[in-house]
C-alpha positions in Angstrom: 13.2 88.0 20.1 12.5 84.8 21.9 12.6 81.3 20.3 10.2 78.8 21.0 11.1 75.2 21.8 11.3 74.1 18.4 13.7 76.7 17.5 15.9 76.2 20.5 15.8 72.5 19.6 16.9 73.1 16.1 19.6 75.4 17.2 20.7 72.7 19.5 21.0 70.0 17.0 22.6 72.5 14.3 25.4 73.2 16.6 25.9 69.9 17.9 26.2 68.8 14.0 28.6 72.0 13.2 30.8 71.0 16.5 30.9 67.3 15.4 31.9 68.2 11.8 34.6 70.9 13.1 36.1 68.1 15.2 36.3 65.6 12.3 37.8 68.0 10.0 40.2 69.2 12.6 41.5 65.9 14.2 43.5 64.8 10.9 45.3 68.0 11.1 46.1 67.8 14.8 46.9 64.3 14.5 49.8 64.8 11.6 51.1 67.9 13.8 51.4 65.8 16.8 53.4 63.1 14.7 55.5 65.8 13.4 56.6 66.5 17.1 56.9 63.1 18.1 60.1 61.3 18.7 61.4 58.9 16.0 62.3 56.5 19.1 58.6 56.7 20.4 56.8 56.2 17.0 56.2 52.3 16.9 54.3 52.6 20.2 51.7 54.3 18.3 50.3 56.1 21.5 50.0 59.3 19.6 46.5 60.6 19.5 46.2 64.5 20.1 49.8 65.1 21.6 53.2 63.6 20.9 54.1 60.9 23.3 57.6 62.0 23.4 58.1 65.5 22.1 61.0 66.2 19.8 61.6 68.9 17.2 64.0 66.5 15.5 62.0 66.0 12.5 61.8 69.6 11.6 65.4 70.0 12.1 66.3 67.3 9.6 63.6 68.7 7.3 65.2 72.5 7.3 68.6 70.8 7.0 67.4 69.1 3.7 68.6 70.8 0.6 66.2 68.8 -1.6 62.8 70.1 0.2 63.9 73.7 0.7 64.5 73.8 -3.1 60.9 72.1 -3.7 59.4 74.7 -1.5 60.7 77.7 -3.2 59.7 76.0 -6.5 56.4 75.9 -5.2 56.3 79.4 -3.8 57.7 80.9 -7.2 55.2 78.8 -9.2 52.2 80.1 -6.9 53.1 83.6 -7.1 53.6 83.6 -10.9 50.5 81.7 -11.6 48.4 83.7 -8.9 49.4 87.4 -10.9 49.4 86.0 -14.2 46.1 83.8 -13.9 44.3 86.6 -12.5 45.4 88.9 -15.1 44.4 86.6 -18.0 41.2 85.3 -16.6 39.9 89.1 -15.8 40.9 90.2 -19.5 39.1 87.2 -20.6 36.1 88.0 -18.4 36.0 91.9 -19.0 35.9 91.4 -22.9 33.0 88.7 -22.8 31.0 91.1 -20.2 30.7 93.4 -23.2 27.7 93.2 -25.4 29.2 95.2 -28.2 32.1 92.6 -28.5 32.3 91.4 -32.0 31.8 87.5 -31.7 30.9 87.5 -28.0 28.5 84.8 -28.3 31.3 82.7 -29.9 33.6 83.2 -27.2 31.1 82.5 -24.6 30.2 79.4 -26.2 33.9 78.6 -26.6 35.0 79.2 -22.6 32.0 77.2 -21.9 32.8 74.0 -23.9 36.4 73.9 -22.5 34.7 73.0 -18.9 32.9 69.7 -20.4 35.5 68.8 -23.3 39.1 68.3 -23.3 41.6 67.1 -25.7 42.8 64.2 -23.6 46.0 63.1 -21.7 48.1 62.3 -24.6 47.4 65.0 -26.9 48.0 67.6 -24.0 51.4 65.8 -23.1 52.5 66.2 -26.7 51.2 69.5 -26.8 53.4 70.6 -23.6 56.5 68.6 -25.1 56.3 70.6 -28.5 56.1 73.9 -26.6 58.9 73.0 -24.9 57.4 73.4 -21.2 59.0 70.5 -20.1 62.0 70.8 -17.7 61.2 74.5 -16.6 59.2 76.7 -14.2 56.9 77.6 -17.0 55.6 74.1 -17.2 54.1 74.4 -13.9 52.6 77.7 -14.5 51.1 77.9 -18.1 49.0 75.0 -18.5 46.5 75.7 -15.9 46.6 79.5 -16.0 43.2 79.9 -17.8 39.9 78.5 -16.1 36.5 78.6 -17.8 35.0 78.6 -13.9 37.2 81.9 -13.1 36.3 83.7 -16.4 32.4 83.0 -16.0 32.6 84.2 -12.4 34.6 87.3 -13.5 32.4 88.0 -15.8 29.1 88.0 -14.0 30.9 90.4 -11.7 31.8 92.9 -14.3 28.3 92.8 -15.8 27.0 94.4 -12.5 29.3 97.3 -13.0 27.4 100.4 -14.2 28.1 101.3 -17.8 27.8 105.0 -16.8 31.1 105.0 -15.2 32.9 103.4 -18.2 31.0 106.0 -20.5 31.9 108.9 -18.1 35.6 107.7 -18.4 35.7 107.6 -21.9 33.8 111.1 -22.1 37.0 112.4 -20.3 39.2 110.7 -22.8 40.3 107.5 -21.0 40.7 104.4 -23.1 39.6 100.8 -22.7 43.0 100.0 -20.9 42.7 103.0 -18.5 39.1 102.1 -18.1 39.7 98.8 -17.0 42.8 99.5 -14.8 41.8 102.5 -13.1 38.0 101.9 -12.6 37.2 98.3 -13.2 40.1 96.7 -11.3 39.5 99.1 -8.5 36.0 97.9 -7.8 36.6 94.4 -8.2 39.1 93.9 -5.3 36.9 91.2 -3.8 36.3 89.0 -6.8 40.1 89.5 -7.9 41.0 88.3 -4.6 38.9 85.5 -4.4 40.2 84.2 -7.9 43.8 84.6 -6.5 43.1 82.5 -3.6 41.3 79.7 -5.8 44.6 79.8 -8.1 47.1 79.8 -5.5 45.6 77.2 -3.7 45.5 74.8 -6.7 48.8 75.5 -7.9 50.2 75.0 -4.4 48.4 71.8 -4.0 49.2 70.6 -7.5 51.7 67.6 -7.8 50.4 66.2 -11.5 52.2 68.7 -13.4 55.4 68.3 -11.6 55.5 64.6 -12.0 54.6 64.8 -15.7 56.3 67.7 -17.0 59.4 68.2 -14.5 62.7 66.2 -15.6 65.1 67.0 -12.8 64.8 66.6 -9.0 65.6 70.4 -8.5 62.6 71.2 -10.6 59.7 69.4 -8.8 57.3 71.5 -6.6 56.9 70.6 -2.9 53.9 68.5 -3.4 55.4 66.2 -6.0 58.2 65.6 -3.4 55.7 64.7 -0.9 53.9 62.1 -3.3 57.0 60.5 -4.1 58.2 60.5 -0.4 54.9 59.2 1.0 53.3 57.3 -1.7 56.1 56.0 -3.5 58.2 55.3 -0.4 61.2 57.2 -1.8 62.2 58.3 1.9 65.7 58.9 1.0 64.8 62.2 -0.5 63.9 63.4 2.9 66.3 61.8 5.1 69.7 62.6 3.2 71.2 65.1 5.5 75.0 66.3 4.9 75.5 63.5 2.5 74.6 60.6 5.1 71.6 58.5 4.6 69.5 58.2 8.0 66.7 56.0 8.9 63.7 56.7 7.5 61.1 58.4 9.9 57.2 58.9 10.0 57.7 62.2 11.6 59.9 63.6 9.2 57.0 63.0 6.4 54.7 64.6 8.8 56.9 67.6 9.4 57.3 68.0 5.8 53.3 67.7 5.1 52.7 70.4 7.9 55.6 72.7 6.3 53.8 72.3 2.8 50.5 73.6 4.6 51.5 76.4 6.7 51.9 79.0 3.7 48.4 78.3 2.8 47.2 78.7 6.4 49.3 81.9 6.8 47.9 83.6 3.4 44.1 82.6 3.9 43.0 85.0 7.0 44.3 87.7 4.9 41.9 87.0 2.0 39.3 85.2 4.1 36.9 89.0 4.3 37.2 89.0 0.6 36.1 85.4 -0.1 32.4 85.2 0.4 31.9 88.6 -0.8 33.6 87.9 -3.7 31.9 84.7 -4.9 28.6 86.1 -4.1 29.0 89.3 -6.2 30.5 86.9 -9.0 27.3 84.6 -8.9 24.4 86.8 -8.7 24.1 86.7 -12.5 25.5 84.6 -15.2 
């Protein structure tokens, strides 16, 4: 089908806008990447735009030799994996339960979940509760507080409501209980939306710095993003430049290398879940 002049003009303008947005979005990452490979001695010249002025891998060598950053990296990995697995499990349990019209008190639970999206107890009561639950100073303090999300529950509920009830009824006729129906039928049919929720939870926990700053009491317990916050914004550069017990000169290239290293894991995971991303969101948003 041929396009008229107005359609061609619209397509051209649309492509130009999208290319501009792409360049604006991509340039900061390219700039940080160039700085991370730039030599420390060349940095004061400020001649880095898209490519390093003087190419060097020294910043990455210093980062990978730093025990503090590697420890923070593995804390973030463990935290993200635990949060993704447990978060998907708990939110899917809740979403599946309130998707059933025969659930006693279903309306109350739906209202209770929805209210939490708009009302919270406040920061100080939250901190006192975390302290009383002994979540300060251990890995569970990074995982448990943000496991449940009303937004994820609503998406999952909308998806589960679209599954034909006849499938579950036929399974129960064959002797399956609710647990078997959920794990053997519902979960198998919900791969797109569950993968999407796992991606949301994983990215949120990987990028979170607040819980590490507030709840962690030792330097070997903080996640990577909290460490980067202290290095970049609080100017605690010695956290990254202490290599082999010798304090070396602070370097912008080391900071940028640490930022790139913190970004790469999510960039590696996202392509494997991308095919589920749009499909999962659309399937979970048709009803609700």
